Every structure is written in structure tokens, then in C-alpha cells.
PDB file of N, CA, C, O and CB in Angstrom:
ATOM      1  N   UNK A   1      82.330  84.319  93.854  1.00  0.00           N
ATOM      2  CA  UNK A   1      83.308  85.364  93.920  1.00  0.00           C
ATOM      3  C   UNK A   1      82.725  86.666  94.487  1.00  0.00           C
ATOM      4  O   UNK A   1      83.391  87.397  95.220  1.00  0.00           O
ATOM      5  CB  UNK A   1      83.883  85.599  92.553  1.00  0.00           C
ATOM      6  N   UNK A   2      81.466  86.931  94.128  1.00  0.00           N
ATOM      7  CA  UNK A   2      80.881  88.164  94.619  1.00  0.00           C
ATOM      8  C   UNK A   2      80.900  88.150  96.135  1.00  0.00           C
ATOM      9  O   UNK A   2      81.040  89.211  96.745  1.00  0.00           O
ATOM     10  CB  UNK A   2      79.447  88.350  94.087  1.00  0.00           C
ATOM     11  N   UNK A   3      80.761  86.969  96.783  1.00  0.00           N
ATOM     12  CA  UNK A   3      80.741  86.978  98.251  1.00  0.00           C
ATOM     13  C   UNK A   3      82.025  87.428  98.730  1.00  0.00           C
ATOM     14  O   UNK A   3      82.033  88.195  99.693  1.00  0.00           O
ATOM     15  CB  UNK A   3      80.417  85.636  98.838  1.00  0.00           C
ATOM     16  N   UNK A   4      83.128  87.061  98.195  1.00  0.00           N
ATOM     17  CA  UNK A   4      84.457  87.470  98.635  1.00  0.00           C
ATOM     18  C   UNK A   4      84.721  88.971  98.432  1.00  0.00           C
ATOM     19  O   UNK A   4      85.329  89.632  99.274  1.00  0.00           O
ATOM     20  CB  UNK A   4      85.502  86.664  97.894  1.00  0.00           C
ATOM     21  N   UNK A   5      84.282  89.446  97.381  1.00  0.00           N
ATOM     22  CA  UNK A   5      84.460  90.864  97.011  1.00  0.00           C
ATOM     23  C   UNK A   5      83.403  91.774  97.688  1.00  0.00           C
ATOM     24  O   UNK A   5      83.763  92.736  98.367  1.00  0.00           O
ATOM     25  CB  UNK A   5      84.378  91.020  95.467  1.00  0.00           C
ATOM     26  N   UNK A   6      82.104  91.469  97.501  1.00  0.00           N
ATOM     27  CA  UNK A   6      81.020  92.309  98.037  1.00  0.00           C
ATOM     28  C   UNK A   6      80.834  92.250  99.543  1.00  0.00           C
ATOM     29  O   UNK A   6      80.638  93.273 100.198  1.00  0.00           O
ATOM     30  CB  UNK A   6      79.750  91.924  97.399  1.00  0.00           C
ATOM     31  N   UNK A   7      80.897  91.044 100.079  1.00  0.00           N
ATOM     32  CA  UNK A   7      80.555  90.848 101.510  1.00  0.00           C
ATOM     33  C   UNK A   7      81.890  90.943 102.363  1.00  0.00           C
ATOM     34  O   UNK A   7      81.893  91.561 103.428  1.00  0.00           O
ATOM     35  CB  UNK A   7      79.816  89.401 101.728  1.00  0.00           C
ATOM     36  N   UNK A   8      82.997  90.332 101.881  1.00  0.00           N
ATOM     37  CA  UNK A   8      84.183  90.328 102.744  1.00  0.00           C
ATOM     38  C   UNK A   8      85.142  91.458 102.446  1.00  0.00           C
ATOM     39  O   UNK A   8      85.993  91.808 103.264  1.00  0.00           O
ATOM     40  CB  UNK A   8      84.906  89.028 102.612  1.00  0.00           C
ATOM     41  N   UNK A   9      84.979  92.059 101.189  1.00  0.00           N
ATOM     42  CA  UNK A   9      85.751  93.124 100.911  1.00  0.00           C
ATOM     43  C   UNK A   9      87.138  92.902 100.273  1.00  0.00           C
ATOM     44  O   UNK A   9      87.985  93.795 100.260  1.00  0.00           O
ATOM     45  CB  UNK A   9      85.872  93.788 102.058  1.00  0.00           C
ATOM     46  N   UNK A  10      87.347  91.619  99.719  1.00  0.00           N
ATOM     47  CA  UNK A  10      88.607  91.319  99.127  1.00  0.00           C
ATOM     48  C   UNK A  10      88.620  91.682  97.644  1.00  0.00           C
ATOM     49  O   UNK A  10      88.134  90.903  96.824  1.00  0.00           O
ATOM     50  CB  UNK A  10      88.931  89.869  99.323  1.00  0.00           C
ATOM     51  N   UNK A  11      89.149  92.812  97.288  1.00  0.00           N
ATOM     52  CA  UNK A  11      89.099  93.308  95.904  1.00  0.00           C
ATOM     53  C   UNK A  11      90.344  92.662  95.166  1.00  0.00           C
ATOM     54  O   UNK A  11      90.547  92.868  93.970  1.00  0.00           O
ATOM     55  CB  UNK A  11      89.132  94.964  95.858  1.00  0.00           C
ATOM     56  N   UNK A  12      91.139  91.893  95.925  1.00  0.00           N
ATOM     57  CA  UNK A  12      92.349  91.324  95.333  1.00  0.00           C
ATOM     58  C   UNK A  12      92.147  90.018  94.592  1.00  0.00           C
ATOM     59  O   UNK A  12      93.069  89.428  94.029  1.00  0.00           O
ATOM     60  CB  UNK A  12      93.352  91.116  96.384  1.00  0.00           C
ATOM     61  N   UNK A  13      90.835  89.579  94.625  1.00  0.00           N
ATOM     62  CA  UNK A  13      90.556  88.167  94.018  1.00  0.00           C
ATOM     63  C   UNK A  13      90.851  88.339  92.505  1.00  0.00           C
ATOM     64  O   UNK A  13      90.425  89.266  91.816  1.00  0.00           O
ATOM     65  CB  UNK A  13      88.932  87.623  94.276  1.00  0.00           C
ATOM     66  N   UNK A  14      91.629  87.332  92.087  1.00  0.00           N
ATOM     67  CA  UNK A  14      91.882  87.165  90.679  1.00  0.00           C
ATOM     68  C   UNK A  14      91.021  86.238  89.958  1.00  0.00           C
ATOM     69  O   UNK A  14      90.515  86.527  88.874  1.00  0.00           O
ATOM     70  CB  UNK A  14      93.182  86.760  90.488  1.00  0.00           C
ATOM     71  N   UNK A  15      90.842  85.052  90.592  1.00  0.00           N
ATOM     72  CA  UNK A  15      89.937  84.079  89.979  1.00  0.00           C
ATOM     73  C   UNK A  15      89.494  83.112  91.051  1.00  0.00           C
ATOM     74  O   UNK A  15      90.106  82.993  92.113  1.00  0.00           O
ATOM     75  CB  UNK A  15      90.617  83.326  88.791  1.00  0.00           C
ATOM     76  N   UNK A  16      88.482  82.470  90.759  1.00  0.00           N
ATOM     77  CA  UNK A  16      87.980  81.343  91.768  1.00  0.00           C
ATOM     78  C   UNK A  16      87.356  80.227  90.852  1.00  0.00           C
ATOM     79  O   UNK A  16      86.735  80.489  89.822  1.00  0.00           O
ATOM     80  CB  UNK A  16      86.774  81.941  92.920  1.00  0.00           C
ATOM     81  N   UNK A  17      87.579  78.976  91.320  1.00  0.00           N
ATOM     82  CA  UNK A  17      86.951  77.820  90.629  1.00  0.00           C
ATOM     83  C   UNK A  17      85.503  77.684  91.019  1.00  0.00           C
ATOM     84  O   UNK A  17      85.092  77.970  92.144  1.00  0.00           O
ATOM     85  CB  UNK A  17      87.695  76.509  90.950  1.00  0.00           C
ATOM     86  N   UNK A  18      84.789  77.258  90.090  1.00  0.00           N
ATOM     87  CA  UNK A  18      83.251  77.169  90.346  1.00  0.00           C
ATOM     88  C   UNK A  18      82.779  76.002  91.004  1.00  0.00           C
ATOM     89  O   UNK A  18      81.615  75.980  91.406  1.00  0.00           O
ATOM     90  CB  UNK A  18      82.493  77.231  89.114  1.00  0.00           C
ATOM     91  N   UNK A  19      83.611  74.931  91.182  1.00  0.00           N
ATOM     92  CA  UNK A  19      83.166  73.671  91.725  1.00  0.00           C
ATOM     93  C   UNK A  19      84.283  73.165  92.695  1.00  0.00           C
ATOM     94  O   UNK A  19      85.355  73.744  92.873  1.00  0.00           O
ATOM     95  CB  UNK A  19      82.862  72.624  90.558  1.00  0.00           C
ATOM     96  N   UNK A  20      83.892  72.023  93.290  1.00  0.00           N
ATOM     97  CA  UNK A  20      84.851  71.382  94.131  1.00  0.00           C
ATOM     98  C   UNK A  20      85.019  72.149  95.541  1.00  0.00           C
ATOM     99  O   UNK A  20      84.076  72.543  96.228  1.00  0.00           O
ATOM    100  CB  UNK A  20      86.208  71.308  93.354  1.00  0.00           C
ATOM    101  N   UNK A  21      86.358  72.289  95.844  1.00  0.00           N
ATOM    102  CA  UNK A  21      86.621  72.925  97.137  1.00  0.00           C
ATOM    103  C   UNK A  21      86.555  74.427  97.092  1.00  0.00           C
ATOM    104  O   UNK A  21      86.679  75.061  98.140  1.00  0.00           O
ATOM    105  CB  UNK A  21      87.956  72.518  97.641  1.00  0.00           C
ATOM    106  N   UNK A  22      86.352  75.079  95.852  1.00  0.00           N
ATOM    107  CA  UNK A  22      86.191  76.422  95.844  1.00  0.00           C
ATOM    108  C   UNK A  22      87.526  77.196  95.946  1.00  0.00           C
ATOM    109  O   UNK A  22      87.606  78.188  96.671  1.00  0.00           O
ATOM    110  CB  UNK A  22      85.295  76.762  96.900  1.00  0.00           C
ATOM    111  N   UNK A  23      88.514  76.770  95.263  1.00  0.00           N
ATOM    112  CA  UNK A  23      89.772  77.522  95.400  1.00  0.00           C
ATOM    113  C   UNK A  23      89.609  78.875  94.711  1.00  0.00           C
ATOM    114  O   UNK A  23      89.041  78.997  93.626  1.00  0.00           O
ATOM    115  CB  UNK A  23      90.986  76.727  94.786  1.00  0.00           C
ATOM    116  N   UNK A  24      90.149  79.905  95.420  1.00  0.00           N
ATOM    117  CA  UNK A  24      90.401  81.214  94.938  1.00  0.00           C
ATOM    118  C   UNK A  24      91.794  81.795  94.979  1.00  0.00           C
ATOM    119  O   UNK A  24      92.519  81.577  95.949  1.00  0.00           O
ATOM    120  CB  UNK A  24      89.597  82.040  95.618  1.00  0.00           C
ATOM    121  N   UNK A  25      92.147  82.451  94.065  1.00  0.00           N
ATOM    122  CA  UNK A  25      93.581  83.056  94.042  1.00  0.00           C
ATOM    123  C   UNK A  25      93.458  84.517  94.194  1.00  0.00           C
ATOM    124  O   UNK A  25      92.585  85.131  93.581  1.00  0.00           O
ATOM    125  CB  UNK A  25      94.388  82.734  92.683  1.00  0.00           C
ATOM    126  N   UNK A  26      94.314  85.118  95.002  1.00  0.00           N
ATOM    127  CA  UNK A  26      94.393  86.545  95.416  1.00  0.00           C
ATOM    128  C   UNK A  26      95.828  86.958  94.938  1.00  0.00           C
ATOM    129  O   UNK A  26      96.799  86.202  94.977  1.00  0.00           O
ATOM    130  CB  UNK A  26      94.159  86.765  97.085  1.00  0.00           C
ATOM    131  N   UNK A  27      95.841  88.188  94.504  1.00  0.00           N
ATOM    132  CA  UNK A  27      97.186  88.920  94.393  1.00  0.00           C
ATOM    133  C   UNK A  27      97.299  90.235  95.062  1.00  0.00           C
ATOM    134  O   UNK A  27      96.551  91.185  94.829  1.00  0.00           O
ATOM    135  CB  UNK A  27      97.517  89.157  92.986  1.00  0.00           C
ATOM    136  N   UNK A  28      98.328  90.235  95.951  1.00  0.00           N
ATOM    137  CA  UNK A  28      98.623  91.555  96.628  1.00  0.00           C
ATOM    138  C   UNK A  28      99.902  92.087  96.139  1.00  0.00           C
ATOM    139  O   UNK A  28     100.867  91.338  95.980  1.00  0.00           O
ATOM    140  CB  UNK A  28      98.685  91.429  98.169  1.00  0.00           C
ATOM    141  N   UNK A  29      99.954  93.371  95.889  1.00  0.00           N
ATOM    142  CA  UNK A  29     101.177  93.949  95.475  1.00  0.00           C
ATOM    143  C   UNK A  29     101.629  95.124  96.401  1.00  0.00           C
ATOM    144  O   UNK A  29     100.853  95.993  96.800  1.00  0.00           O
ATOM    145  CB  UNK A  29     101.032  94.410  94.054  1.00  0.00           C
ATOM    146  N   UNK A  30     102.950  95.066  96.701  1.00  0.00           N
ATOM    147  CA  UNK A  30     103.330  96.129  97.756  1.00  0.00           C
ATOM    148  C   UNK A  30     103.927  97.382  96.963  1.00  0.00           C
ATOM    149  O   UNK A  30     103.897  97.342  95.733  1.00  0.00           O
ATOM    150  CB  UNK A  30     104.484  95.513  98.877  1.00  0.00           C
ATOM    151  N   UNK A  31     104.382  98.313  97.511  1.00  0.00           N
ATOM    152  CA  UNK A  31     104.812  99.625  96.986  1.00  0.00           C
ATOM    153  C   UNK A  31     105.947  99.364  96.024  1.00  0.00           C
ATOM    154  O   UNK A  31     106.115 100.161  95.101  1.00  0.00           O
ATOM    155  CB  UNK A  31     105.257 100.618  98.143  1.00  0.00           C
ATOM    156  N   UNK A  32     106.735  98.326  96.157  1.00  0.00           N
ATOM    157  CA  UNK A  32     107.847  98.147  95.231  1.00  0.00           C
ATOM    158  C   UNK A  32     107.499  97.206  94.023  1.00  0.00           C
ATOM    159  O   UNK A  32     108.383  96.820  93.259  1.00  0.00           O
ATOM    160  CB  UNK A  32     109.047  97.582  96.004  1.00  0.00           C
ATOM    161  N   UNK A  33     106.211  96.860  93.879  1.00  0.00           N
ATOM    162  CA  UNK A  33     105.739  96.115  92.802  1.00  0.00           C
ATOM    163  C   UNK A  33     105.944  94.550  92.968  1.00  0.00           C
ATOM    164  O   UNK A  33     105.777  93.811  91.997  1.00  0.00           O
ATOM    165  CB  UNK A  33     106.415  96.621  91.580  1.00  0.00           C
ATOM    166  N   UNK A  34     106.291  94.079  94.149  1.00  0.00           N
ATOM    167  CA  UNK A  34     106.430  92.667  94.519  1.00  0.00           C
ATOM    168  C   UNK A  34     105.140  92.091  94.810  1.00  0.00           C
ATOM    169  O   UNK A  34     104.405  92.692  95.592  1.00  0.00           O
ATOM    170  CB  UNK A  34     107.321  92.478  95.680  1.00  0.00           C
ATOM    171  N   UNK A  35     104.739  90.930  94.249  1.00  0.00           N
ATOM    172  CA  UNK A  35     103.399  90.331  94.346  1.00  0.00           C
ATOM    173  C   UNK A  35     103.418  89.180  95.350  1.00  0.00           C
ATOM    174  O   UNK A  35     104.356  88.383  95.327  1.00  0.00           O
ATOM    175  CB  UNK A  35     102.913  89.829  92.954  1.00  0.00           C
ATOM    176  N   UNK A  36     102.415  89.060  96.235  1.00  0.00           N
ATOM    177  CA  UNK A  36     102.166  87.958  97.132  1.00  0.00           C
ATOM    178  C   UNK A  36     101.001  87.311  96.434  1.00  0.00           C
ATOM    179  O   UNK A  36     100.016  87.979  96.122  1.00  0.00           O
ATOM    180  CB  UNK A  36     101.869  88.393  98.674  1.00  0.00           C
ATOM    181  N   UNK A  37     101.098  85.973  96.174  1.00  0.00           N
ATOM    182  CA  UNK A  37      99.974  85.261  95.664  1.00  0.00           C
ATOM    183  C   UNK A  37      99.495  84.373  96.837  1.00  0.00           C
ATOM    184  O   UNK A  37     100.293  83.860  97.621  1.00  0.00           O
ATOM    185  CB  UNK A  37     100.345  84.426  94.356  1.00  0.00           C
ATOM    186  N   UNK A  38      98.165  84.217  96.920  1.00  0.00           N
ATOM    187  CA  UNK A  38      97.423  83.506  98.038  1.00  0.00           C
ATOM    188  C   UNK A  38      96.440  82.618  97.342  1.00  0.00           C
ATOM    189  O   UNK A  38      95.828  82.989  96.340  1.00  0.00           O
ATOM    190  CB  UNK A  38      96.666  84.525  99.072  1.00  0.00           C
ATOM    191  N   UNK A  39      96.298  81.444  97.885  1.00  0.00           N
ATOM    192  CA  UNK A  39      95.116  80.580  97.394  1.00  0.00           C
ATOM    193  C   UNK A  39      94.416  80.175  98.644  1.00  0.00           C
ATOM    194  O   UNK A  39      95.022  79.795  99.646  1.00  0.00           O
ATOM    195  CB  UNK A  39      95.568  79.248  96.513  1.00  0.00           C
ATOM    196  N   UNK A  40      93.099  80.269  98.552  1.00  0.00           N
ATOM    197  CA  UNK A  40      92.234  79.857  99.705  1.00  0.00           C
ATOM    198  C   UNK A  40      91.341  78.765  99.192  1.00  0.00           C
ATOM    199  O   UNK A  40      91.188  78.514  97.997  1.00  0.00           O
ATOM    200  CB  UNK A  40      91.369  81.073 100.301  1.00  0.00           C
ATOM    201  N   UNK A  41      90.741  78.114 100.223  1.00  0.00           N
ATOM    202  CA  UNK A  41      89.606  77.219 100.061  1.00  0.00           C
ATOM    203  C   UNK A  41      88.553  77.560 101.012  1.00  0.00           C
ATOM    204  O   UNK A  41      88.760  78.378 101.909  1.00  0.00           O
ATOM    205  CB  UNK A  41      89.995  75.796 100.230  1.00  0.00           C
ATOM    206  N   UNK A  42      87.268  76.884 100.833  1.00  0.00           N
ATOM    207  CA  UNK A  42      86.121  77.249 101.724  1.00  0.00           C
ATOM    208  C   UNK A  42      85.604  78.559 101.479  1.00  0.00           C
ATOM    209  O   UNK A  42      85.228  79.230 102.440  1.00  0.00           O
ATOM    210  CB  UNK A  42      86.481  77.181 103.130  1.00  0.00           C
ATOM    211  N   UNK A  43      85.531  79.051 100.208  1.00  0.00           N
ATOM    212  CA  UNK A  43      85.144  80.396  99.907  1.00  0.00           C
ATOM    213  C   UNK A  43      83.583  80.518  99.676  1.00  0.00           C
ATOM    214  O   UNK A  43      83.106  81.235  98.797  1.00  0.00           O
ATOM    215  CB  UNK A  43      85.927  80.873  98.665  1.00  0.00           C
ATOM    216  N   UNK A  44      82.900  79.820 100.469  1.00  0.00           N
ATOM    217  CA  UNK A  44      81.431  79.836 100.255  1.00  0.00           C
ATOM    218  C   UNK A  44      80.774  80.795 101.294  1.00  0.00           C
ATOM    219  O   UNK A  44      81.323  81.000 102.376  1.00  0.00           O
ATOM    220  CB  UNK A  44      80.824  78.357 100.387  1.00  0.00           C
ATOM    221  N   UNK A  45      79.537  81.408 100.938  1.00  0.00           N
ATOM    222  CA  UNK A  45      78.891  82.260 102.042  1.00  0.00           C
ATOM    223  C   UNK A  45      78.671  81.544 103.320  1.00  0.00           C
ATOM    224  O   UNK A  45      78.301  80.371 103.284  1.00  0.00           O
ATOM    225  CB  UNK A  45      77.547  82.791 101.601  1.00  0.00           C
ATOM    226  N   UNK A  46      78.860  82.124 104.396  1.00  0.00           N
ATOM    227  CA  UNK A  46      78.689  81.635 105.679  1.00  0.00           C
ATOM    228  C   UNK A  46      79.771  80.894 106.210  1.00  0.00           C
ATOM    229  O   UNK A  46      79.713  80.479 107.367  1.00  0.00           O
ATOM    230  CB  UNK A  46      77.604  80.896 105.739  1.00  0.00           C
ATOM    231  N   UNK A  47      80.951  80.643 105.341  1.00  0.00           N
ATOM    232  CA  UNK A  47      82.160  80.026 105.800  1.00  0.00           C
ATOM    233  C   UNK A  47      83.322  81.005 105.722  1.00  0.00           C
ATOM    234  O   UNK A  47      83.304  81.944 104.926  1.00  0.00           O
ATOM    235  CB  UNK A  47      82.452  78.782 104.996  1.00  0.00           C
ATOM    236  N   UNK A  48      84.320  80.782 106.546  1.00  0.00           N
ATOM    237  CA  UNK A  48      85.530  81.590 106.582  1.00  0.00           C
ATOM    238  C   UNK A  48      86.511  80.917 105.514  1.00  0.00           C
ATOM    239  O   UNK A  48      86.736  79.707 105.559  1.00  0.00           O
ATOM    240  CB  UNK A  48      86.176  81.639 108.117  1.00  0.00           C
ATOM    241  N   UNK A  49      87.064  81.721 104.586  1.00  0.00           N
ATOM    242  CA  UNK A  49      88.107  81.117 103.700  1.00  0.00           C
ATOM    243  C   UNK A  49      89.251  80.658 104.578  1.00  0.00           C
ATOM    244  O   UNK A  49      89.499  81.233 105.637  1.00  0.00           O
ATOM    245  CB  UNK A  49      88.626  82.146 102.598  1.00  0.00           C
ATOM    246  N   UNK A  50      89.963  79.601 104.131  1.00  0.00           N
ATOM    247  CA  UNK A  50      91.032  78.959 104.734  1.00  0.00           C
ATOM    248  C   UNK A  50      92.194  79.021 103.743  1.00  0.00           C
ATOM    249  O   UNK A  50      92.092  78.775 102.542  1.00  0.00           O
ATOM    250  CB  UNK A  50      90.663  77.535 105.138  1.00  0.00           C
ATOM    251  N   UNK A  51      93.354  79.391 104.410  1.00  0.00           N
ATOM    252  CA  UNK A  51      94.562  79.598 103.607  1.00  0.00           C
ATOM    253  C   UNK A  51      94.901  78.147 103.029  1.00  0.00           C
ATOM    254  O   UNK A  51      94.843  77.173 103.780  1.00  0.00           O
ATOM    255  CB  UNK A  51      95.812  80.251 104.527  1.00  0.00           C
ATOM    256  N   UNK A  52      95.247  78.019 101.722  1.00  0.00           N
ATOM    257  CA  UNK A  52      95.735  76.661 101.276  1.00  0.00           C
ATOM    258  C   UNK A  52      97.194  76.842 100.957  1.00  0.00           C
ATOM    259  O   UNK A  52      97.980  75.969 101.325  1.00  0.00           O
ATOM    260  CB  UNK A  52      94.925  76.081  99.990  1.00  0.00           C
ATOM    261  N   UNK A  53      97.642  77.946 100.277  1.00  0.00           N
ATOM    262  CA  UNK A  53      99.026  78.024  99.891  1.00  0.00           C
ATOM    263  C   UNK A  53      99.356  79.647  99.607  1.00  0.00           C
ATOM    264  O   UNK A  53      98.509  80.435  99.185  1.00  0.00           O
ATOM    265  CB  UNK A  53      99.282  77.037  98.531  1.00  0.00           C
ATOM    266  N   UNK A  54     100.590  79.958  99.882  1.00  0.00           N
ATOM    267  CA  UNK A  54     101.000  81.281  99.442  1.00  0.00           C
ATOM    268  C   UNK A  54     102.377  81.202  98.865  1.00  0.00           C
ATOM    269  O   UNK A  54     103.122  80.251  99.104  1.00  0.00           O
ATOM    270  CB  UNK A  54     100.955  82.291 100.585  1.00  0.00           C
ATOM    271  N   UNK A  55     102.714  82.232  98.084  1.00  0.00           N
ATOM    272  CA  UNK A  55     104.149  82.388  97.501  1.00  0.00           C
ATOM    273  C   UNK A  55     104.379  83.787  97.030  1.00  0.00           C
ATOM    274  O   UNK A  55     103.449  84.577  96.870  1.00  0.00           O
ATOM    275  CB  UNK A  55     104.407  81.404  96.275  1.00  0.00           C
ATOM    276  N   UNK A  56     105.616  84.077  96.814  1.00  0.00           N
ATOM    277  CA  UNK A  56     106.081  85.477  96.119  1.00  0.00           C
ATOM    278  C   UNK A  56     105.904  85.063  94.645  1.00  0.00           C
ATOM    279  O   UNK A  56     106.547  84.125  94.173  1.00  0.00           O
ATOM    280  CB  UNK A  56     107.812  86.025  96.490  1.00  0.00           C
ATOM    281  N   UNK A  57     105.077  85.735  93.975  1.00  0.00           N
ATOM    282  CA  UNK A  57     104.885  85.582  92.486  1.00  0.00           C
ATOM    283  C   UNK A  57     105.981  86.352  91.756  1.00  0.00           C
ATOM    284  O   UNK A  57     106.137  87.566  91.889  1.00  0.00           O
ATOM    285  CB  UNK A  57     103.451  86.111  92.023  1.00  0.00           C
ATOM    286  N   UNK A  58     106.723  85.579  90.983  1.00  0.00           N
ATOM    287  CA  UNK A  58     107.777  86.138  90.157  1.00  0.00           C
ATOM    288  C   UNK A  58     107.345  86.287  88.734  1.00  0.00           C
ATOM    289  O   UNK A  58     108.090  86.854  87.933  1.00  0.00           O
ATOM    290  CB  UNK A  58     109.000  85.295  90.226  1.00  0.00           C
ATOM    291  N   UNK A  59     106.260  85.841  88.400  1.00  0.00           N
ATOM    292  CA  UNK A  59     105.730  86.008  86.937  1.00  0.00           C
ATOM    293  C   UNK A  59     105.113  87.368  86.777  1.00  0.00           C
ATOM    294  O   UNK A  59     104.506  87.935  87.686  1.00  0.00           O
ATOM    295  CB  UNK A  59     104.619  84.890  86.553  1.00  0.00           C
ATOM    296  N   UNK A  60     105.301  87.868  85.564  1.00  0.00           N
ATOM    297  CA  UNK A  60     104.688  89.189  85.222  1.00  0.00           C
ATOM    298  C   UNK A  60     103.321  88.773  84.574  1.00  0.00           C
ATOM    299  O   UNK A  60     103.235  88.042  83.587  1.00  0.00           O
ATOM    300  CB  UNK A  60     105.660  90.123  84.177  1.00  0.00           C
ATOM    301  N   UNK A  61     102.266  89.324  85.246  1.00  0.00           N
ATOM    302  CA  UNK A  61     100.845  89.129  84.731  1.00  0.00           C
ATOM    303  C   UNK A  61     100.333  90.301  84.207  1.00  0.00           C
ATOM    304  O   UNK A  61      99.193  90.324  83.744  1.00  0.00           O
ATOM    305  CB  UNK A  61      99.904  88.665  85.751  1.00  0.00           C
TER     306      UNK A  61
END
């Protein structure tokens, strides 16, 4: 996860799995408080993260 935050500048990272395909979840909030949730794979140093899924998050976290 430090790679995504420190090297790529994604402060929106919520969590990442430590094994397997390396899924990471991001949360982006707009000025109206609406949240966009994004899940990526391939989050390893030297690789570009790839979009796996996105949705408008309706849960309050």
C-alpha cells in the first residue's frame, strides 16, 4: 500500500489485500459528499494498477 500512496500519490486508498491479485479499494468524495468506490488489481511496484470495478457508494462509512 505504501507504493500506491508514497510513489503514485493515491491518498484515497482505503485498504489493500496482502496476497493474491493485490486488490485495493479507493474512495473518492465529491463536494456534495457523494462517494465513488474503485477497486484495482496489479498494485505492485513496477506495475500499473488496473481497474477491476467501480460503483457509487451509498453506504455511510
